[in-house]
N, C-alpha and C positions, 0 to 999 in steps of 0.2 A: 662332803666329810673328807677333807685333803688328807688327813693323817690318821693313820690307824696304831691303837696303844701298846701296839706287839709288834716287833720286827725280828726276823727270820737272820738267826746266825750265819756266817759263810761258814759254808764246809769243804773241805777237801773233796775231789771225786776220788770215788773207790773203784777200782779195778772189780770186775765181776765174778764170781767163784765160779768152780769146773759145772755145779750143779744147777747153775740160776742160767735164765734163756734172757736173751738179748735182743731186741725186739730195735730192729732199725728202720724208720721210715725208706720209702721207695725214692731211687731217684729222681724220677717225673712221673708221681703216679696219675697225674691228669692226663698224661699224654699217651694217645695211642693210636696207629695209622692201620692201615690195608690196604694193601695195593693189588692189584688182577688185572691182566694183559691175556687175550688168548686170540690167537692168528689162526686164521683158514684158507687154506690157499689151492690154489690144484697144478700141480706141478708133475709131468710128463703120463698126465692121465691119471693120475693119482692125486689124494687129498689128502695134503698131512695139515697136521693140527699140533700147534705150537700154543701149550699154555705157561704163563709166569705166576707167579705169588707171590709176597712177601709180608709182612706182617710184625709189630711192635707192640707185645703186650707185655705188662709186667715186667719191665724192664729187659725184655729176650725178642731180638729178633730174630724171625726163621726165616725162612725163601724155601720153594718148592719148585722146579720146572719138569716139565711134561712134554714128551713129542711122541708122535706117531703116525701113522700113515693107513689109510683106509682107501676103498675103492671109488670110482669116480662118482657110483650111483650116489652116494653120499653125501659130496657137494654139491651134487643137482639137489638133491632132498630139501637140503640146508638151506641153498641160496634160494631155493622155491615155498618154503617157510616162512622166510626172513622178507624176502618181496611180497607175501599175502598180508603178512603182522605191519610190515608198512604202511601198504596201503587200508588197511582196516583202521590203524590210527589214525591215517590224515583223513580219512574220510569224516569221523567227528567231527572235523573245522569246516567241512561245508557244508554248503545248502542243502536243504531236503527238495528231492522234488515231488510232491502229488500231485 
């Protein structure tokens, strides 16, 4: 059916009234991202933590930054836990000894 019996007439655009709501599509509703990074270092016997994050959602860009210092023990605990986690996950790929 290539043709239709009724054709719509062309009309001029109207401006919305004050009490009408205008819905506009978002510029890029399919695009969003999140980025974050955390840096932990030992400087002068104190643990320094820096964290940054940025995100773009619903057409809005927001970012956050955090910096702080802890005692040396916190750094040593974090490194120890990271090493244990690494070796535990790596051991899953090694052959078992029975």
